[in-house]
N, C-alpha and C positions, 0 to 999 in steps of 0.2 A: 562492359557490354551489358545490355538488358534486352532480352528477347531478340537478339541478333542486331540491335540498333546501337549506333554510337551515341553515348550519353553526352548531352550538352547541358550547360547550366540552365538554359531556358527550358529544355524538355523535362529536366528533372523537376524544376519548380512547378511546371505545368502539371506533371504527374502528381505532385504533392497536393496542388490546389484541387485537382479533380477528386483525389482520394479524401480530402477533408469534406467535400460536399456529400460524400456517401457514408462517412464514418459516423457511428452512434456516439463516439467520444470526442469532446473538444480536444484541441491540441495545446498542451502546455509543457514546457521544457525549462530546466534550470540551466544556467551557464555551465555547471559542472557536467551535466549530461551532454550538452552540445559539444563540449571540449573532448569527450571520450569517443565520439562517433568517428569512424575512419571514413572521412569525406572523399578519399580517393576511390573507395569502393562502397558507396552508400547503399546500393541495391542489396548487397549481401551482408552489410554490417549488422551484427546481432543487436546492437543498442538502437540503431535506426529502426529496425524491424519492430521493436517493442513500442515505439512512441510516435513514429511519424508515418501515417498511412500513404500508400501509393496506389492510385487507381489501377495501375497495371498488374498489381499483385493481389488485388481483392478477389475473393472467391465467393460463390453463391452461399447464402446462409443455409444451415440445416433446416428442413422443412418443419421440424418440431421446435425450433428456437423461439423463445419468448424473451423479452427484455429482462424480465425478472426471472431468469432461468432457474434460480435456486428457490423460487417460491417464497422469498422472504416476507413479502407482504401478507401472505397467507398465515405465516407463523408469527405475526406481529400483534401482541396483545395490547400494546399502546404504541402511539407513533414514535418511530425511532428506535424501537427495541424489538429484536428478534429473539424468540424463545422457542427453539426447535428441539433441543436436547434437554432432558430433565434438570440437569445441574449446571447448564451453561446458558448464558445470554450474550447477545451482541448488542452493544450499546453504540448506536450511530450518532456520534456527537456533532457531525458536520458533514457537508456534501462536497467539500473542496480538498484538493490534494496539491502538493508542490509540483507534481507532473501527472499526467493522465495516461494510463496504460491503455493500448488499443484493445487489449483482451479482458478489460474489466467486466466482472460478472455483475457489477452494480451500475451498469450504464443507464438504468432507468432513473437514477437519482444523482449520480456523481458528475460534478462539473457543470459548465454552462450548457445551455440548450444548443443543439446543432440543427442542421437543416432536415435531419431525419427523426430527431427525438426531442420532445419537450420533457424536461426533467421534473421529477418529484423531489424537491429540495428538502434538506434537513439543515436548518440554520443553527449555528452554535450560540444558542440563547438559553439562559437559565430557565425561562418559563416553559421551554420545550423539554428540558431535562427533568424537571421536578416530577412529572408523572412516571418517568422511567426510574428515578430513584425510589419512589414510593412503591412501585411494583416489585422491584428487587428486594426492598426491606420487608415486604409482605410475603414474599415467596421464599420460604426458608429452604426449599430444595436447591436454590441457586447458590452455588459455591464458587463459580468461575465466571468472570466477566471480561469480555474482549471489548476494549474501547477503540472504536474504529470510525469509519465514515464512508467516504472521505478519509482523511488522514489526521491523526492526532497531532502531527507535526504542525498543523496549521491552527491549532488551538492557541489562544493567548496563554502566556505562562500562568496567569492567575486562573484561567479556566481549567488548565491542566491540573493545577493544584486543587481546585474545587472538586473536580471529579475524583481525583485520587483519594483525597481526604474523606469525601462523603462515602466512597465505596469501602475504604478501609474501616470506616466507622460502623459498617453494618456487620454484626457479629458472624453471621453465617457465611459471608463472602471470604473465601480463603485464598483465591488467586485472582490477580488482575493482570491483564495483558494489554499493553498499549501498542496498537498496530500502526506502523509508520514505515514509509520508504525514505525518511529523512536521512538516515545514515547512508543510504545508497545513492541518493540524488542530490543532497546538499550537505555533505559532511562538514564543510567549513563552518556551518552554523553551530554544529556541536562543539567545535573547538573555540568558538568566540566566547571569551569569558564575560562579555557584557550582555550576552543573550541568556535571559533567565529560563528559557524552556528546558535546557538541559539541566540547569541547576535545580529546577522543580522536580524533574524526573529523578535525579539523584536523591533528593530529599524524600520523595515519596517511596523510593525503594528502600532507603534507610528506615523509614517509619514502618514499612511493612515488615521488615526483618525484626524490628523491635517487638512487634505484635505477633510474630510467629506466622506471618503471611507472605505469600510469594507475589512479587512484582517483577514483571519482565517486559522488555521491549522486543516486539516481534516485527522484524524487518523483512525486506523482500529484495534479494539478489537472484538474478537468473543467469548471469554469465560472468566468468572471471574477469572479463574486460571492464566490468563495473567497478572493480576493487582497485582503487588508486592509492598512492602513497597518503593522500589526504584521508581516504577512507580508513586506512591502517591506523593513522594517528587518532582519528576520532574514535575508532573502536577501542584503542588503547586507553583513551580518557574514560570511557564508560567502564571498561574492565577494572581500571585502577580505583574507581569509585564504587565498585561492587554492584554495578547494574548488569543483571543477566540479560544477554542478548541472544535471541534465537532467530533463525531464518526459515522463511517458507519460499519455496521455489515453485514456479509454474513450468511444466514441461511444454515447450514451445518448439514447433517445427521450424527448422532453419536457425534456431537460436541455441538450444542446448540438448537437442534430441539425439545425442551421440555419447557413447561411454566416456570418451577422452575429455570432452567439455564438461560433463557432469562431474567426473572425478576430480578435474582441476578446480572446479568451483567449490566442491565440498572441502577439498584440502585447503584452499585459500581461506574459506571461511573459518575452518577449524584453527588454522594457524593464527587467526586474529580473534580468537576466543568468541567467535559467533557460532552458536550451536545449530547445525543443519538438522531440522526436525521434520519438515514436511515437503512433499513434492506433489502438487496438485496436477491431475491429468484428466483428460476426457470430459472437461466441463464444456457446456454449450455457450459460446459467445459469438457476437458479431464483430468482426475486425477486418 
């Protein structure tokens, strides 16, 4: 039931279509995520709530909301680089992700344009990255670099290698974090021996250790339902190869805003050698 009405296939699809017309984020899903949704209860399902907008559940935006709600453009010394804190920078390598979260704080740039938002795109091209590398190399206070976007999972293996090696080659950079939902939304790719993305990540991690530097994969799980047996096997491969994996969670109403769900999520992550380190709350987004 939804709002006292009997759900039909047609009414549910119409609700999605109307929601997509109003959403700031495009809709993109992987087969893995689609398989995890409880389609017999789609209105309350915690995974559907994160990725598929329904017009019937949309609420008015906060009056102070801006698309760039974290003011990243204001703190951008060169295009694609955010430098807000003295020792940390955010390296926006791309504007695409394997899935698009409805609650994304970077809806001003991530994904395809929608009926409500024209995006400020960051293309994964060397010519756009070069000024970012130069800025980091010249700014010796920067010791910590987060490679995000978009999602580093959608970089070509050679591009991931280029970014990792260039950053490790800068003496004052001590920590690199590759931000990606790949482990959560497409774990089978991490298990694919023919896919070089994971191989490059492992090699970058090994090179970092040899140089006394930290390299980590920062992923994003919000609900224990997202952790499947495939996820567990993929996490084990990363663990066996010495890749540090940390998780950041977003506190979401109707998804994980209760003690039992959050406790279960944290324990499931820890059992799979994924370190739960952050919970983001009270950020302004349009979803």
